[in-house]
C-alpha positions, 0 to 999 in steps of 0.5 A, spaced: 052 764 308 046 767 304 039 766 303 041 761 297 044 756 302 043 749 301 037 745 303 037 741 309 040 734 309 033 731 310 031 733 303 037 731 300 036 726 294 041 720 296 044 714 292 048 708 293 055 708 291 055 702 286 063 701 286 065 702 293 072 703 295 075 696 294 082 695 292 080 694 285 076 700 285 082 704 288 087 701 283 083 704 277 081 711 281 089 712 283 091 711 275 087 718 274 091 724 273 089 731 270 092 729 263 088 723 262 082 725 266 081 732 266 085 735 260 079 739 258 079 743 264 087 745 264 086 751 259 081 754 265 086 753 270 091 759 273 096 760 279 092 763 285 085 760 283 081 757 289 079 750 286 073 745 289 074 738 287 068 734 288 068 727 289 076 727 290 076 719 291 084 717 292 086 724 290 091 723 284 087 728 280 086 733 286 094 733 287 095 735 280 090 740 280 093 743 287 100 743 283 097 747 277 094 752 281 099 753 287 103 759 285 100 765 287 097 762 293 092 757 289 089 752 294 084 746 293 079 744 297 077 736 296 071 733 298 068 726 298 062 722 301 067 717 304 072 719 310 076 712 309 078 714 302 080 721 304 085 718 308 088 716 302 087 722 298 091 726 304 097 721 303 097 722 296 098 730 297 103 729 303 107 724 298 107 730 293 109 735 298 103 739 297 101 744 303 095 747 299 090 742 299 085 741 305 080 735 305 073 734 308 067 730 308 061 733 304 055 731 300 054 735 293 047 736 294 048 740 300 055 743 300 057 746 306 061 752 303 058 760 302 056 762 295 061 764 291 067 761 294 071 758 288 074 760 282 073 752 279 068 747 281 070 740 278 067 733 279 070 727 275 065 721 275 061 723 280 054 725 277 053 718 275 053 716 282 048 721 285 041 721 287 039 728 283 045 730 278 041 737 277 041 739 284 048 737 285 050 742 279 046 747 282 050 746 288 056 747 284 054 753 281 052 756 287 059 755 290 062 758 284 064 765 283 061 769 278 066 769 272 068 762 274 067 755 271 064 749 273 067 742 270 064 735 270 066 729 266 062 722 266 063 716 262 057 713 258 056 706 259 052 704 254 057 707 249 062 703 251 065 698 246 070 693 245 073 688 240 073 682 240 066 680 241 065 677 248 058 674 251 061 675 258 062 682 257 055 683 254 052 680 260 057 684 265 055 691 261 047 689 262 048 687 269 052 693 271 047 698 268 041 695 272 045 695 278 047 702 278 040 704 276 037 700 282 042 704 286 039 711 284 045 712 279 045 713 272 050 709 268 049 713 262 051 720 264 056 722 259 050 723 254 046 727 259 051 732 262 049 738 257 042 737 258 043 736 266 047 743 266 041 746 262 036 744 267 041 746 273 040 753 270 047 754 266 046 758 259 054 758 257 056 751 256 061 748 252 060 740 251 065 736 249 067 728 249 074 725 251 076 717 252 080 712 255 082 707 250 086 700 253 089 696 247 096 695 249 098 688 253 099 692 259 093 696 259 089 690 257 091 686 263 090 692 268 083 694 265 081 687 265 084 685 271 081 690 275 074 689 273 075 681 274 076 683 281 071 688 282 066 683 279 067 678 285 070 682 290 067 689 291 061 693 294 058 692 287 058 684 287 055 685 294 049 689 291 049 685 285 047 679 289 044 682 295 039 685 290 037 679 286 041 681 280 046 676 279 048 669 283 055 669 285 056 663 280 054 668 274 059 673 277 065 668 277 063 667 270 063 674 268 070 675 271 073 669 267 070 672 261 074 679 263 080 675 264 080 671 257 078 677 254 084 681 257 089 675 254 087 676 247 092 680 243 087 683 238 083 686 244 081 693 244 076 697 249 074 704 249 071 708 254 067 714 252 066 720 256 061 727 256 064 733 259 061 740 260 065 747 262 059 751 265 061 758 265 058 762 271 
């Protein structure tokens, strides 16, 4: 490894992952695909590429990436900070018959790979949860080959919007942003990606936006149900109560508000995301 290898673990900036890996969280993350969560990256993918997928979670996006680059010997390395979720990611790859994926535990602030190792370095919904997103982007740049691309996409909670108005969801959003920041993250990351990329030293950056929209009966039921469950049963619920941000009764009320909103035939929810393609 060159002299630009990552600093020691003792110097790393850390943050607590707000969501954890409760079933309600994985229910959401396992829905994600390259098409619905990384479409902006598809034009950059080629057979034979070496790809690093940072913060891969349960591995559904990883598997899509692996299938796209598989011809001509393309490979994907998928990393996550949590070993338990990598077990699920390995199972997804196995179910799809993919033999060009490898998995490892890693910290994006200090990636254990040599300089210039990958053609594409990708992170979806990662930078909002890390202690130092600029440093993370610098590490992603370090392991990306000249001529390659670093891609990141993050939602922007302050820009979430929905109809009809629901005071319980207003309270949910205010509480979530407070808890996330108390954990060392930045929930409004989407709007900051371009500035973070510039601070990380990238000079050729294409910034775009994408969105998820939940409006059909099935989509509303799925989205409201997973957030209702997440509000009372996930690591987020523990962090909210143990941190003194909310009581269990308040969380129960928010969960009920989610379920009530999801039953409304007029309900509509928009999740905007910032996206950056950074050329190395």
